[in-house]
N, C-alpha and C positions, 0 to 999 in steps of 0.2 A: 504494500500500500504506500502511496506517495505521502511523504511527510511535509508538513508546513511549519514554519517557525511560529511558536506561540508568541502572543503579544509581548511578553516580558523580554523576548530575545531580539526585538526589532531595533534597528540601528539607533534612532534618536532617543528611544526610551531607555536603552542601555546607557547611552552617553549621559542622559539626564541624571542617572544615578552616580556618575563619576564626579569627583571634585573638579577636575579639569577636563574639558572636551578634548577630542582628538587633536593632535598637534597641528599647528598651522604650517603652511608651506609658503615659499617665496617665489615670486615671478617678477623680476625686476623691482620696480617700486611698489609692487603689490604684495600684501600679506593675504593669503587665501585660507580661510577656514571653512571646511566642508562639513555638512551634516551636524551643525551645532544645534543642540536642543534648546527650545524656548518653553519653559513651563507655563501651562495655562492655569487659570484660577480654579478650574474644575478638576484638576489633577491630570488632564491629558497633556500631550507634548506636541509642539509643532517643530518641524525641521527647517533650518535655514542655512544659507551660505553667507559668509561675511567677507567682504573685500575691504582692506584697510591700507592706508599708506605706510610704507616702511620708513621713509626718510623725513616724516613730518613730526616734529617734537610737540608734545602736549596733546591734549584731547581734541577730538574732531567731531563734527556733527554727523550723526547717522541719517542716511536717506533710505527709507524702507519701501520695498515693493512686495505686495501681497498677491500671490498668483495661484491660480488653479491649473496653469499650463505646464508646470514642471520647472523647478529651479535649476535642474540639471539637463533639461532637454537642449538639443542642439539646433539653434535657429536655422543654420545652413543646411540641415538635413531634415529635421522634423517639420519645418515650415518653409521648405525649399521653394515652393511655388510663389510665395510672397517675397522671400529673400532675394531670389533671382531678379525680380522686378526692381527691388531697391538697388541692387548692385548695377543693374543696367542703367537706371535713371540717375543714380546718385553714387557713383563710385567713391566720391570723396568721404563717404561715411566710414570707410575702412582704410583710409590713408592716414599718414602722419603717425599719431601716437596710439592708434587703435587698429587692430586687425579683426576685431569682432569676436575674438575667441571666447569671451565670457558672456556674449550676448545670448539670452534666451528671449522668448516671445514677449515683447512689449515692456521689458524692464529697462532702466537706465543702463548705459554701457559703462561698466566699472572702469575701463581704461580711460574714459573721458573725464571721470570725476576724481579718481584717486590722486592724480598728480596735483590737484588743486586743494587737497586737504579735506576730503570728505570720505566717509565710509558708506559703502552700499551693502544693504542687508536684503537678501532675496528669500522670501518665506514661502514654503509650500503650504497652501491652504489645507485645513483639516480634510482628510479623506482623499487627498491627491498627492502625487509624487511620493515623497518619503514621510509624509505626515499621516499617521494612522487616524482612523475615525470615520464618522459618517459625514458624507458630503451632501450639502444642500445648497444650491446656487444662491448666492447673495443673501444668505439667511442671516437673521439676527445673531445666531450663535457664531457665525463667521465674523461678524462685525465685532462681537465681544472678544473673539480670539485676536483680532487685529489690535484692539485696545490693549490687551495684555502684552502683545508683542511691542507696541510702542512704549509702554511703561518699562518693559524689560530693557529695551535698547537705550532708554533714557538714563539708566543707572549702571550701564556697563563701565568698567574701569577706563576704557579708551574713549568713552562718549563725553561730549561737552554738555549733555543734558537737553540739547535743543534738537528735537527730532523733526525731520522733514519727510514728506511723502511725494513720490513721483512715479508715474507709470501711465501706460496707455490703456484705454478701454476698460476691461474688467478691473484693472489695477487702479484706474481713475474712479470708477464707480464706488469701490470700497473706501476711497478717500472721503467722498461725500458722506457715506454712511457712518464711518467711524468718527468723523469730525463732530457729528451731532451728539456723540457720547462725551465729548469734551475731555479727552485724555490729557492730564496735566502736562506731560512732556511734549505734546504735539505743538510745535512752534510755527510751522508753515507748510503749505502743500501746493502741489501743481497737478490738479486733475486734468490730464491731457486727453481730450476726446473721450469723455465719459458721460453716459446718460445720468439723469437725475430721477425722473418720474418713471417708475418701472412699468406702469400700465401704459402710459401715453407715448413714451419714448421707445419702448422695447417690445413688450409682449403683444399689445393690441393698439395699433394705430387707428385712432378714431373709433375704437371698438372692434376693429377687424383683426383677427388672429394673424400675427406675423410669423407664419408657420415655417417657411422655408429656412430662414436663418436659424431659428431655434433648433430645428432638426439637424442642420449642418453643424452648428456649434456643439450639440450634444454628441453626435456620432464621431466627429473628427477631432475635437479638441478637449472634451471633458471626460467622456467614458474611457478614452484611450489612455488617459493619464491617471486613472483611478489608482489609489494606493493599493499595492499588492496584486495589480493586474499582471499576471505572468505572461500574457500574450502581447503586451505593449511593445511596439517597435522602438520606443524612445530609449536612447542610450546616452550616457555621459560621455562626451567626446574625449575626456582625459583618462577615464578608467575603463571605458567600454562596458560598464555594468548598466543593467536596466535602471532607468531613473525613477521607476515606481517602487523601488525597494524590494525586499524579499517577497516572494510569491505567497499569497494566502489561498486557502481553499476556494476554488472558483465558484463553489455553491454559495459562498457568503457574499460574493461581489454584488449581485443584484440588490441585496438588502442593505448594502453599505452606502447607497447613494439614492437621491431622489431625482426622478426623471423630469427635467425641466420642460421637455416637450409636452409630456402628459399634463404637467401642472398648468401650462398655458391653455390646454383644451378644457381643463376643469374649472377655470376661473374666467368666465366671460365678462364679469363686471369688475370695477375697481373696488374689490372687497378687502378684507383684512389681510389677505395674503400679500397684496401689493402695498398696503399701508404699512405693514411691518418692514418693508424693504425701502420705501421712499422716505428719505430723511425728513425730519421736521426742520425746515429751513431756518426757523427762528433760533434754533439751538446751535447753528453753525457760526462760530465766532472766530475761528482760526484765520489768520491772514492767508489769502490764496491768490493764485494766478490760474484762472480758468481758461483753458485753450481749446477752442472748437474749430471744426473744419467745415467750411461752406459746402464742401462736397459730401458731408456726412449725413446725407438724407436717409432716414429710416432707422437711425440708431443713436448717434451721439450729439449732433449739432444742437438740437433743441435743449438737451440737458445742460450743456455748458452755459448756455444763455440763461436758462431758468435758474441754475445754481447761482450765477452772478447776480441776477436781479432780485432774487428772493432771500438769499442767505443774509444773516444778520452781521456778518463780519464787517467791522469798521474799516478794515484795510483789505481791499479786494480789487482785482484787475480782470478784465476780459480781453483775451487775444483771439482773433479769428484769422485763419490762414487757409491755404489751399494745399494741394498735393495729396498723395495717397495716405491712407490711415496709418500704416506702419512706418513709413519713411519720415513723416513730418517731424516727429519728436527728436530725430537724430541729426537733422540738418545743422550745419555749423551755426547759422543765425539763431536757430531755436535753442541749441545748447547754450549759446552765449546769453540769451535772454533768461533761461532757467538759472544759470549760475549767478547772474546779476541779482535776481530775485532772492535766491537762497543766501548769497553772500551778505545781503542786507539783513535778512530775518534770522538766519542760523548762525552767522559769524559776527554780526554787528558791524559790518563794514559801512562806513559813511559814504556810500556811492551814489546817493541821491535817488535811489529807486522810489522812495516814498513820494517823491515829487512828480513821478511819471503820471500822465493822464490815465484815468482808469480804463479807457477803452482804446485798444490798438488793433487795427484790422487791415486786412488786404481788401482793396477794392478791385473787383473783377471787371476788366475792360477787355473786349476782344482785341484791342490794339496793343495791350500790354498792361498787366496788373501793376498796382502801386499801393503804397502803405499810407495810412492816415491814423491820426490820434484824435480822440474826442473825450469830452468830459462826461457824457451821459449816454445811456442806451434806453430807448431808441435815440438815434443821433439828434443833435440839437436843431438842425434845420429840416427836420422831417415834416412833410406835408402829406396828409393821408388823402390820396386821390382815388375817387371811385371811377372805375371803368365799367360801364353798363353794357351788358350783353344784348345783342339784337339777333334773334333767331331768324329773322327775315333775310338779313344780309350776312349772317355768321361773322359779325364784327363785334368789337368792343371799343367804346370810346367814352369820353367824359360827358357826352350828351345822352340824356335819357330818351330812349325810344318811346314814342307816343302810342304806337299801335301794338296791341297784344299779338304775340306770336309764340310758336313753340317748335322744337325740333326733337326728334326721337332717335334712339340708338338701341341696338340689341346689346344687352348688358355684357354678355360674355364673348361678344364677337366684334363689336364696333367701337369706335371712338369718334368724338366730334371735336372740332377746334374753332375757337373764336379768335380773330386776329385784330390787332390795332392797325390803324393806318401807319405808314412810315413816319417815324418821329421827325419833326422839322428841325430839331436841334438835339445835340447830345443830351440824353436824359438818364439820370442815375436813380436807381431804386435800391436802397439798402435798409434792411430792417425786416420785421415780421409782416405778414399779410394774411388775408382771409377772403373767402368767397361766400357771399350770401346768395343762395340759389332757391328758386321756386321749382319744385320737382314733383313728378308723379311716376308711378310704376304700374305695370299690369299685374304685379304680384304684391305680396304683403310685406316686402322689405327690399331694400336696395343698398348696395355698397357703392359709395361715390369716391372715385379716384380722380383727383385734379392734378395736373402737371403744368407748371409755368415754364414756357419755352421762349427762346429768342431766335430770330432769323435775320440774316443779312439781306441786303438789297436784292440779291439774286434768289432769295428763298431758301438758301442753305442754312440748316439749323446751326446755331452757335452752341457748342458743347464744352464742358469743362472736365478736367481730371477730377474724378470723385474719390471719396475715401476708398471705395472698392470698385465702382464702375468707371472705366476709363473715359466714358462719354456720358457724363451726368447732365441732366437738364438744369434749368435755373433753380427750380424748387418743386416741391410736391406737397400734397395734403390728402387726407383720407377721412371718411366718415361713414359709419353705418347709420342709415336713416332712422332706424328704430331707436337709436340712442342719440337723437337730435336735441334732446333737452339740454339747455345751457344753464349755467350758474351766473345770474346777472351780477352778483357781487364780485365775481372773479373775472368777468369778461369785459373786453373793450371792443370797439368796432373793428380793430385790427388784430385782435387775438381772442376769439371765442374760447370759453372754457366749458367743457362738457363734464358733468359729474360721473357719467357712465355708471350709474347705480340702479338703472332700471331700463326696460325697453317698452316701447309703444309701437306695435305693428301698424303698418299702413293699411288703409282701405284702398283697394285697387282703383286706379285712375283718379283718385282724389289728390289735389295739389297741396303740398306742404312746404313751408318755409324752413330752410335748414342753413346752418352756418358751418363752414368748413375751415379749420385752421390750416393755413399754409405756412410751412416752416420758414424761418428767416432766411434771407438771401442777400446777395449783393451783385448787381449787374449794372453796367453802364451800356446803354443802347445808343451807339453813335447815330448821328443824323442818317436817315434812310433805313434804319433797322426797325423791326417790328417785335412786339411781344405777342405770344399766343397762349391761350388757356385751353388745354386739352382736357376733356371730361370723358370718362368711361366707367364701366362697371367691373373692370379687372385691372391688374397691374399694367402700368404703362409699358409698352414695347415699341421701340422705334422701328418703323417699317424697314424690312430688308435685312435686319440684323440676325445673327446666328449665335448659338451658344447661350450661356447663362446671362452674360452681361448685355442686356437689351435696352437699358435705360433706367431700370429700377434696381440693378445690381442683385445682391443676395436677398434683398428684403421683399420677398414675395409673399402674397397672401393666397395660397392655393390649397388649403386644407379643405377637402370636399365635405367633411363633417361640419366645419364652421360655415361653409358657403355652399349648401346644397343647391344644385342647379334649378330645382323646382321653385325655389324661393328667390334666388339671386340671379337667375338667368332670364328674367323677363325683359320686356321692352320698357326702357326708361325714357322720360321726357323732361326737357328743360324748358321752362316757361319764361318769357321775357316781355317787357313793355307794359304800359298802362299801370295797373296796380300790382304787377308782379315784376319789379325791377331787379332781376338777377344781376349781380355785379361782383367784381373783384376789387378789394381794397389793397392798394399798393403804396409802399413808403417812398414817395418821391422826395429827393433831396434838393431843396430849393436853392 
């Protein structure tokens, strides 16, 4: 019979019983400590790797990254399809003082930080990598674990007691969550491209199940890195050992983690499952730099802006950029910004960062992007322009159409588009948006997918490098019509807020007024360019494209149980003119 290591024999738990963890090794200026145990308040143990400077005298600030993707996984092998794109587009990331040898998925690169007198601590989340236990995605228990890790790092003999947090995506989301617990040693954080509202940003866009990404995440990045998974292909590039630790009985594996895809199916409303995960913004008081990606449609962009606008931190900054999801944090200009922020808050350097304007963003212009700084979000010179839809001409303009009209589309087959006239002068739209639509359906429900697009004078669509889709549109929004109820106290004309706590089915062919949130964007339309609003009953797909990346990237809503064709495959209709002034609200910068 096959034997499996009992819990007491597992690596980090054994080391936790020792007075001194396994000895450190040196690599140039780096001291590397592998599989260091961090005791949790409930008696469990998490496993971490510590990277510290060898030639820096005195104590240094630790920067923590809390990951479910494997502290010992090899980004060049286990995440090759992403890493190859990074190396193709930005070879400078692995030039100079870093060859990427210590990089794992979405963590700060130790080789970039150690020479400047920081320590990097990479922690396997409970139930993943070499940290035993039960894994539940983004759970409150995980957040408490992170709290314990922060407090542990703050009192290590090499630590100056000022703990920083840095990481992308999941590693950013955990920052928002743990900051709401207010760990005393947490001094500053940089949530780089990380969602905030777990219902609206991630699981259910406008109430529609974001099924494709959740399944992909679960199958390819979470379950494969489960602690004790003897079939995991992940290997430590230095030891060749499996990075998920000693194998445990495969019969135990299914019970040692909670399936995030199934959870999404089981929670159609913004219930306690999501409220346990979405931080209470008023409790977040840590200084932070929230970095979002204009191309992060469907996952992180909305959250970085929500965190900035709603968190109570008196010292907070919002940075918005472009490029791919994985590469953006490692670009030289990004690392320079991160270091300047942490130098001020973790080292006490008087570098003037506190005088920086709170909003720093890239303005997307088809002729060349440029940077801008501002004092507020939305931007100070924002004018909320209404572009009214006209179903007779399939146009949208600032003039209200007088005559009533309507246009129909088959929900699962067709899309319709309303176009502006060519702009007479350069026109910038930067900020959040919304669509107010008057709709009807032949069935008892409809899913509304809106996509804001731009076109040059020849009619060629203007696309942008997205966080995952290489040809992203200007912006997108989603809404399930049966969850159309809004919360007036939390809504504005340019950002409707739906409580998603109930559903009210449609009566076939009856007209309803609905408000669709369109995620924030930035676009300069040069003179002669147009904007278009595409409306459909399924995920946006650019005509003629092949493969997965067709315009909506990985964030597809194609679960047949959530969207049965009998109910969501009807004929939908958009009504315009007269007393049904369907329109889109856009943030024009005057």
